[in-house]
Backbone as XML, in Angstrom:
<?xml version="1.0"?>
<chain id="A" units="angstrom">
  <residue number="1" name="MET">
    <atom name="N" x="6.721" y="23.802" z="4.311"/>
    <atom name="CA" x="5.969" y="22.593" z="4.544"/>
    <atom name="C" x="6.798" y="21.413" z="4.023"/>
  </residue>
  <residue number="2" name="GLU">
    <atom name="N" x="6.860" y="20.349" z="4.819"/>
    <atom name="CA" x="7.600" y="19.158" z="4.406"/>
    <atom name="C" x="6.847" y="18.419" z="3.310"/>
  </residue>
  <residue number="3" name="ARG">
    <atom name="N" x="7.608" y="17.875" z="2.404"/>
    <atom name="CA" x="7.025" y="17.112" z="1.314"/>
    <atom name="C" x="6.857" y="15.654" z="1.739"/>
  </residue>
  <residue number="4" name="ILE">
    <atom name="N" x="5.735" y="15.061" z="1.444"/>
    <atom name="CA" x="5.478" y="13.661" z="1.770"/>
    <atom name="C" x="6.264" y="12.805" z="0.775"/>
  </residue>
  <residue number="5" name="PRO">
    <atom name="N" x="7.123" y="11.883" z="1.278"/>
    <atom name="CA" x="7.998" y="11.107" z="0.380"/>
    <atom name="C" x="7.270" y="10.395" z="-0.758"/>
  </residue>
  <residue number="6" name="SER">
    <atom name="N" x="6.132" y="9.776" z="-0.472"/>
    <atom name="CA" x="5.437" y="9.029" z="-1.532"/>
    <atom name="C" x="4.874" y="9.958" z="-2.607"/>
  </residue>
  <residue number="7" name="PHE">
    <atom name="N" x="4.632" y="11.237" z="-2.258"/>
    <atom name="CA" x="4.124" y="12.188" z="-3.244"/>
    <atom name="C" x="5.239" y="12.669" z="-4.171"/>
  </residue>
  <residue number="8" name="SER">
    <atom name="N" x="6.475" y="12.409" z="-3.801"/>
    <atom name="CA" x="7.621" y="12.837" z="-4.610"/>
    <atom name="C" x="7.945" y="11.849" z="-5.727"/>
  </residue>
  <residue number="9" name="LYS">
    <atom name="N" x="7.358" y="10.671" z="-5.668"/>
    <atom name="CA" x="7.625" y="9.645" z="-6.687"/>
    <atom name="C" x="6.781" y="9.912" z="-7.935"/>
  </residue>
  <residue number="10" name="ASN">
    <atom name="N" x="7.332" y="9.571" z="-9.080"/>
    <atom name="CA" x="6.580" y="9.649" z="-10.324"/>
    <atom name="C" x="5.755" y="8.368" z="-10.433"/>
  </residue>
  <residue number="11" name="HIS">
    <atom name="N" x="4.489" y="8.451" z="-10.103"/>
    <atom name="CA" x="3.640" y="7.264" z="-10.071"/>
    <atom name="C" x="3.404" y="6.659" z="-11.454"/>
  </residue>
  <residue number="12" name="ASP">
    <atom name="N" x="3.596" y="7.447" z="-12.505"/>
    <atom name="CA" x="3.421" y="6.904" z="-13.853"/>
    <atom name="C" x="4.514" y="5.906" z="-14.223"/>
  </residue>
  <residue number="13" name="THR">
    <atom name="N" x="5.633" y="5.924" z="-13.497"/>
    <atom name="CA" x="6.722" y="4.984" z="-13.792"/>
    <atom name="C" x="6.712" y="3.768" z="-12.868"/>
  </residue>
  <residue number="14" name="LEU">
    <atom name="N" x="5.836" y="3.758" z="-11.859"/>
    <atom name="CA" x="5.762" y="2.618" z="-10.941"/>
    <atom name="C" x="5.135" y="1.418" z="-11.639"/>
  </residue>
  <residue number="15" name="SER">
    <atom name="N" x="5.677" y="0.264" z="-11.364"/>
    <atom name="CA" x="5.114" y="-0.967" z="-11.909"/>
    <atom name="C" x="4.413" y="-1.728" z="-10.791"/>
  </residue>
  <residue number="16" name="VAL">
    <atom name="N" x="3.738" y="-2.780" z="-11.158"/>
    <atom name="CA" x="3.113" y="-3.663" z="-10.178"/>
    <atom name="C" x="4.225" y="-4.275" z="-9.332"/>
  </residue>
  <residue number="17" name="GLY">
    <atom name="N" x="4.015" y="-4.362" z="-8.018"/>
    <atom name="CA" x="5.020" y="-4.946" z="-7.135"/>
    <atom name="C" x="5.054" y="-4.259" z="-5.784"/>
  </residue>
  <residue number="18" name="LEU">
    <atom name="N" x="6.112" y="-4.496" z="-5.050"/>
    <atom name="CA" x="6.295" y="-3.939" z="-3.714"/>
    <atom name="C" x="7.346" y="-2.840" z="-3.782"/>
  </residue>
  <residue number="19" name="HIS">
    <atom name="N" x="6.975" y="-1.643" z="-3.327"/>
    <atom name="CA" x="7.866" y="-0.483" z="-3.390"/>
    <atom name="C" x="7.961" y="0.171" z="-2.017"/>
  </residue>
  <residue number="20" name="GLU">
    <atom name="N" x="9.160" y="0.553" z="-1.619"/>
    <atom name="CA" x="9.332" y="1.290" z="-0.369"/>
    <atom name="C" x="8.965" y="2.748" z="-0.620"/>
  </residue>
  <residue number="21" name="CYS">
    <atom name="N" x="8.048" y="3.279" z="0.195"/>
    <atom name="CA" x="7.613" y="4.670" z="0.037"/>
    <atom name="C" x="8.512" y="5.631" z="0.793"/>
  </residue>
  <residue number="22" name="GLY">
    <atom name="N" x="9.007" y="5.197" z="1.928"/>
    <atom name="CA" x="9.839" y="6.065" z="2.748"/>
    <atom name="C" x="9.732" y="5.685" z="4.210"/>
  </residue>
  <residue number="23" name="THR">
    <atom name="N" x="10.566" y="6.317" z="5.017"/>
    <atom name="CA" x="10.578" y="6.058" z="6.454"/>
    <atom name="C" x="10.467" y="7.380" z="7.196"/>
  </residue>
  <residue number="24" name="ALA">
    <atom name="N" x="9.593" y="7.416" z="8.180"/>
    <atom name="CA" x="9.434" y="8.592" z="9.037"/>
    <atom name="C" x="9.145" y="8.113" z="10.450"/>
  </residue>
  <residue number="25" name="TYR">
    <atom name="N" x="9.816" y="8.708" z="11.407"/>
    <atom name="CA" x="9.615" y="8.377" z="12.821"/>
    <atom name="C" x="9.837" y="6.889" z="13.107"/>
  </residue>
  <residue number="26" name="GLY">
    <atom name="N" x="10.755" y="6.281" z="12.367"/>
    <atom name="CA" x="11.079" y="4.878" z="12.579"/>
    <atom name="C" x="10.115" y="3.894" z="11.937"/>
  </residue>
  <residue number="27" name="VAL">
    <atom name="N" x="9.168" y="4.400" z="11.157"/>
    <atom name="CA" x="8.178" y="3.542" z="10.506"/>
    <atom name="C" x="8.383" y="3.610" z="8.994"/>
  </residue>
  <residue number="28" name="THR">
    <atom name="N" x="8.552" y="2.457" z="8.366"/>
    <atom name="CA" x="8.700" y="2.387" z="6.912"/>
    <atom name="C" x="7.348" y="2.056" z="6.297"/>
  </residue>
  <residue number="29" name="THR">
    <atom name="N" x="6.970" y="2.813" z="5.281"/>
    <atom name="CA" x="5.725" y="2.569" z="4.564"/>
    <atom name="C" x="6.042" y="1.862" z="3.255"/>
  </residue>
  <residue number="30" name="TRP">
    <atom name="N" x="5.272" y="0.801" z="2.983"/>
    <atom name="CA" x="5.435" y="0.031" z="1.752"/>
    <atom name="C" x="4.197" y="0.197" z="0.887"/>
  </residue>
  <residue number="31" name="ASP">
    <atom name="N" x="4.411" y="0.248" z="-0.399"/>
    <atom name="CA" x="3.371" y="0.375" z="-1.407"/>
    <atom name="C" x="3.263" y="-0.988" z="-2.085"/>
  </residue>
  <residue number="32" name="LEU">
    <atom name="N" x="2.187" y="-1.706" z="-1.809"/>
    <atom name="CA" x="1.942" y="-3.011" z="-2.419"/>
    <atom name="C" x="1.024" y="-2.770" z="-3.619"/>
  </residue>
  <residue number="33" name="ARG">
    <atom name="N" x="1.626" y="-2.647" z="-4.778"/>
    <atom name="CA" x="0.935" y="-2.197" z="-5.979"/>
    <atom name="C" x="0.422" y="-3.386" z="-6.783"/>
  </residue>
  <residue number="34" name="PHE">
    <atom name="N" x="-0.900" y="-3.477" z="-6.964"/>
    <atom name="CA" x="-1.520" y="-4.553" z="-7.731"/>
    <atom name="C" x="-1.766" y="-4.150" z="-9.186"/>
  </residue>
  <residue number="35" name="LYS">
    <atom name="N" x="-1.970" y="-2.860" z="-9.411"/>
    <atom name="CA" x="-2.289" y="-2.337" z="-10.745"/>
    <atom name="C" x="-1.368" y="-1.166" z="-11.064"/>
  </residue>
  <residue number="36" name="LYS">
    <atom name="N" x="-1.124" y="-0.916" z="-12.335"/>
    <atom name="CA" x="-0.278" y="0.198" z="-12.762"/>
    <atom name="C" x="-1.026" y="1.510" z="-12.515"/>
  </residue>
  <residue number="37" name="PRO">
    <atom name="N" x="-0.380" y="2.481" z="-11.863"/>
    <atom name="CA" x="-1.024" y="3.776" z="-11.619"/>
    <atom name="C" x="-1.461" y="4.453" z="-12.925"/>
  </residue>
  <residue number="38" name="ASN">
    <atom name="N" x="-2.619" y="5.071" z="-12.879"/>
    <atom name="CA" x="-3.178" y="5.814" z="-14.016"/>
    <atom name="C" x="-3.319" y="4.952" z="-15.267"/>
  </residue>
  <residue number="39" name="GLY">
    <atom name="N" x="-3.477" y="3.639" z="-15.070"/>
    <atom name="CA" x="-3.574" y="2.723" z="-16.204"/>
    <atom name="C" x="-4.990" y="2.474" z="-16.686"/>
  </residue>
  <residue number="40" name="GLY">
    <atom name="N" x="-5.978" y="2.943" z="-15.941"/>
    <atom name="CA" x="-7.366" y="2.745" z="-16.338"/>
    <atom name="C" x="-7.968" y="1.433" z="-15.859"/>
  </residue>
  <residue number="41" name="ASP">
    <atom name="N" x="-7.138" y="0.533" z="-15.346"/>
    <atom name="CA" x="-7.593" y="-0.760" z="-14.829"/>
    <atom name="C" x="-7.345" y="-0.742" z="-13.326"/>
  </residue>
  <residue number="42" name="TYR">
    <atom name="N" x="-8.407" y="-0.814" z="-12.533"/>
    <atom name="CA" x="-8.274" y="-0.640" z="-11.089"/>
    <atom name="C" x="-8.840" y="-1.831" z="-10.321"/>
  </residue>
  <residue number="43" name="VAL">
    <atom name="N" x="-8.427" y="-1.975" z="-9.069"/>
    <atom name="CA" x="-8.962" y="-3.005" z="-8.180"/>
    <atom name="C" x="-10.394" y="-2.594" z="-7.836"/>
  </residue>
  <residue number="44" name="THR">
    <atom name="N" x="-11.331" y="-3.520" z="-7.967"/>
    <atom name="CA" x="-12.722" y="-3.185" z="-7.651"/>
    <atom name="C" x="-12.874" y="-2.979" z="-6.146"/>
  </residue>
  <residue number="45" name="PRO">
    <atom name="N" x="-13.841" y="-2.163" z="-5.733"/>
    <atom name="CA" x="-14.053" y="-1.970" z="-4.298"/>
    <atom name="C" x="-14.323" y="-3.284" z="-3.558"/>
  </residue>
  <residue number="46" name="LYS">
    <atom name="N" x="-15.067" y="-4.187" z="-4.175"/>
    <atom name="CA" x="-15.380" y="-5.473" z="-3.538"/>
    <atom name="C" x="-14.105" y="-6.297" z="-3.327"/>
  </residue>
  <residue number="47" name="ALA">
    <atom name="N" x="-13.252" y="-6.364" z="-4.355"/>
    <atom name="CA" x="-11.986" y="-7.103" z="-4.239"/>
    <atom name="C" x="-11.069" y="-6.440" z="-3.218"/>
  </residue>
  <residue number="48" name="SER">
    <atom name="N" x="-11.015" y="-5.121" z="-3.246"/>
    <atom name="CA" x="-10.171" y="-4.374" z="-2.313"/>
    <atom name="C" x="-10.579" y="-4.642" z="-0.865"/>
  </residue>
  <residue number="49" name="HIS">
    <atom name="N" x="-11.872" y="-4.644" z="-0.618"/>
    <atom name="CA" x="-12.381" y="-4.879" z="0.734"/>
    <atom name="C" x="-12.060" y="-6.298" z="1.195"/>
  </residue>
  <residue number="50" name="THR">
    <atom name="N" x="-12.200" y="-7.266" z="0.303"/>
    <atom name="CA" x="-11.881" y="-8.658" z="0.629"/>
    <atom name="C" x="-10.400" y="-8.823" z="0.938"/>
  </residue>
  <residue number="51" name="ILE">
    <atom name="N" x="-9.542" y="-8.276" z="0.077"/>
    <atom name="CA" x="-8.090" y="-8.360" z="0.288"/>
    <atom name="C" x="-7.700" y="-7.675" z="1.589"/>
  </residue>
  <residue number="52" name="GLU">
    <atom name="N" x="-8.293" y="-6.514" z="1.852"/>
    <atom name="CA" x="-7.994" y="-5.778" z="3.086"/>
    <atom name="C" x="-8.266" y="-6.645" z="4.314"/>
  </residue>
  <residue number="53" name="HIS">
    <atom name="N" x="-9.418" y="-7.293" z="4.361"/>
    <atom name="CA" x="-9.770" y="-8.113" z="5.521"/>
    <atom name="C" x="-8.915" y="-9.376" z="5.615"/>
  </residue>
  <residue number="54" name="LEU">
    <atom name="N" x="-8.671" y="-10.030" z="4.496"/>
    <atom name="CA" x="-7.844" y="-11.242" z="4.515"/>
    <atom name="C" x="-6.426" y="-10.944" z="4.985"/>
  </residue>
  <residue number="55" name="LEU">
    <atom name="N" x="-5.786" y="-9.944" z="4.368"/>
    <atom name="CA" x="-4.398" y="-9.644" z="4.726"/>
    <atom name="C" x="-4.284" y="-9.051" z="6.120"/>
  </residue>
  <residue number="56" name="ALA">
    <atom name="N" x="-5.228" y="-8.194" z="6.503"/>
    <atom name="CA" x="-5.184" y="-7.628" z="7.851"/>
    <atom name="C" x="-5.299" y="-8.738" z="8.898"/>
  </residue>
  <residue number="57" name="THR">
    <atom name="N" x="-6.162" y="-9.716" z="8.661"/>
    <atom name="CA" x="-6.319" y="-10.834" z="9.595"/>
    <atom name="C" x="-5.049" y="-11.671" z="9.666"/>
  </residue>
  <residue number="58" name="VAL">
    <atom name="N" x="-4.476" y="-11.992" z="8.518"/>
    <atom name="CA" x="-3.239" y="-12.783" z="8.486"/>
    <atom name="C" x="-2.108" y="-12.026" z="9.177"/>
  </residue>
  <residue number="59" name="LEU">
    <atom name="N" x="-1.946" y="-10.743" z="8.845"/>
    <atom name="CA" x="-0.855" y="-9.951" z="9.424"/>
    <atom name="C" x="-1.002" y="-9.784" z="10.934"/>
  </residue>
  <residue number="60" name="ARG">
    <atom name="N" x="-2.217" y="-9.563" z="11.405"/>
    <atom name="CA" x="-2.443" y="-9.362" z="12.846"/>
    <atom name="C" x="-2.279" y="-10.640" z="13.654"/>
  </residue>
  <residue number="61" name="ASN">
    <atom name="N" x="-2.270" y="-11.773" z="12.962"/>
    <atom name="CA" x="-2.072" y="-13.050" z="13.642"/>
    <atom name="C" x="-0.702" y="-13.661" z="13.350"/>
  </residue>
  <residue number="62" name="SER">
    <atom name="N" x="0.168" y="-12.904" z="12.702"/>
    <atom name="CA" x="1.499" y="-13.411" z="12.359"/>
    <atom name="C" x="2.516" y="-13.038" z="13.432"/>
  </residue>
  <residue number="63" name="ASP">
    <atom name="N" x="3.708" y="-13.591" z="13.306"/>
    <atom name="CA" x="4.771" y="-13.256" z="14.252"/>
    <atom name="C" x="5.296" y="-11.835" z="14.030"/>
  </residue>
  <residue number="64" name="LYS">
    <atom name="N" x="4.842" y="-11.156" z="12.993"/>
    <atom name="CA" x="5.245" y="-9.771" z="12.693"/>
    <atom name="C" x="4.243" y="-8.744" z="13.218"/>
  </residue>
  <residue number="65" name="LYS">
    <atom name="N" x="3.184" y="-9.196" z="13.875"/>
    <atom name="CA" x="2.088" y="-8.302" z="14.257"/>
    <atom name="C" x="2.515" y="-7.103" z="15.095"/>
  </residue>
  <residue number="66" name="ASP">
    <atom name="N" x="3.540" y="-7.244" z="15.910"/>
    <atom name="CA" x="3.982" y="-6.123" z="16.742"/>
    <atom name="C" x="4.780" y="-5.088" z="15.953"/>
  </residue>
  <residue number="67" name="ASN">
    <atom name="N" x="5.120" y="-5.412" z="14.715"/>
    <atom name="CA" x="5.891" y="-4.500" z="13.868"/>
    <atom name="C" x="5.068" y="-3.893" z="12.737"/>
  </residue>
  <residue number="68" name="ILE">
    <atom name="N" x="3.780" y="-4.168" z="12.710"/>
    <atom name="CA" x="2.911" y="-3.649" z="11.652"/>
    <atom name="C" x="1.950" y="-2.639" z="12.256"/>
  </residue>
  <residue number="69" name="VAL">
    <atom name="N" x="1.959" y="-1.440" z="11.691"/>
    <atom name="CA" x="1.109" y="-0.366" z="12.193"/>
    <atom name="C" x="-0.226" y="-0.334" z="11.455"/>
  </residue>
  <residue number="70" name="TYR">
    <atom name="N" x="-0.188" y="-0.576" z="10.141"/>
    <atom name="CA" x="-1.391" y="-0.382" z="9.326"/>
    <atom name="C" x="-1.305" y="-1.195" z="8.042"/>
  </residue>
  <residue number="71" name="PHE">
    <atom name="N" x="-2.430" y="-1.707" z="7.584"/>
    <atom name="CA" x="-2.571" y="-2.272" z="6.249"/>
    <atom name="C" x="-3.919" y="-1.816" z="5.725"/>
  </residue>
  <residue number="72" name="GLY">
    <atom name="N" x="-3.940" y="-1.152" z="4.582"/>
    <atom name="CA" x="-5.207" y="-0.684" z="4.038"/>
    <atom name="C" x="-5.095" y="-0.286" z="2.578"/>
  </residue>
  <residue number="73" name="PRO">
    <atom name="N" x="-6.245" y="-0.121" z="1.927"/>
    <atom name="CA" x="-6.274" y="0.178" z="0.496"/>
    <atom name="C" x="-5.880" y="1.616" z="0.178"/>
  </residue>
  <residue number="74" name="MET">
    <atom name="N" x="-5.364" y="1.795" z="-1.020"/>
    <atom name="CA" x="-5.072" y="3.133" z="-1.542"/>
    <atom name="C" x="-6.360" y="3.703" z="-2.125"/>
  </residue>
  <residue number="75" name="GLY">
    <atom name="N" x="-6.554" y="4.974" z="-1.967"/>
    <atom name="CA" x="-7.734" y="5.626" z="-2.528"/>
    <atom name="C" x="-7.802" y="5.542" z="-4.043"/>
  </residue>
  <residue number="76" name="CYS">
    <atom name="N" x="-6.647" y="5.407" z="-4.688"/>
    <atom name="CA" x="-6.589" y="5.347" z="-6.156"/>
    <atom name="C" x="-6.953" y="3.964" z="-6.697"/>
  </residue>
  <residue number="77" name="ARG">
    <atom name="N" x="-7.181" y="3.003" z="-5.795"/>
    <atom name="CA" x="-7.600" y="1.641" z="-6.144"/>
    <atom name="C" x="-6.593" y="0.886" z="-6.996"/>
  </residue>
  <residue number="78" name="THR">
    <atom name="N" x="-5.294" y="1.131" z="-6.744"/>
    <atom name="CA" x="-4.265" y="0.381" z="-7.464"/>
    <atom name="C" x="-3.493" y="-0.555" z="-6.550"/>
  </residue>
  <residue number="79" name="GLY">
    <atom name="N" x="-3.753" y="-0.493" z="-5.244"/>
    <atom name="CA" x="-3.033" y="-1.358" z="-4.323"/>
    <atom name="C" x="-3.303" y="-1.010" z="-2.877"/>
  </residue>
  <residue number="80" name="PHE">
    <atom name="N" x="-2.308" y="-1.313" z="-2.036"/>
    <atom name="CA" x="-2.464" y="-1.174" z="-0.593"/>
    <atom name="C" x="-1.208" y="-0.583" z="0.026"/>
  </residue>
  <residue number="81" name="TYR">
    <atom name="N" x="-1.381" y="0.039" z="1.176"/>
    <atom name="CA" x="-0.246" y="0.513" z="1.971"/>
    <atom name="C" x="-0.038" y="-0.433" z="3.140"/>
  </residue>
  <residue number="82" name="LEU">
    <atom name="N" x="1.232" y="-0.701" z="3.441"/>
    <atom name="CA" x="1.605" y="-1.521" z="4.592"/>
    <atom name="C" x="2.638" y="-0.746" z="5.373"/>
  </residue>
</chain>
């Protein structure tokens, strides 16, 4: 079974910021990290939902819209995938 690139990273060493997760099938996944993983301080569901809608709207109306496949929250509530 192939290993998922983002699962191979040590999330305890990731800091807040933008991190490249990997590329598969010509698509690069980015980790937009707002909170430190496993830090006990997480993005609230309400804030996450608001950010998701704001950024998705901006991205879908930008000149990059044809190059963006997905923008959405991480289940761990520390950031978003792009």
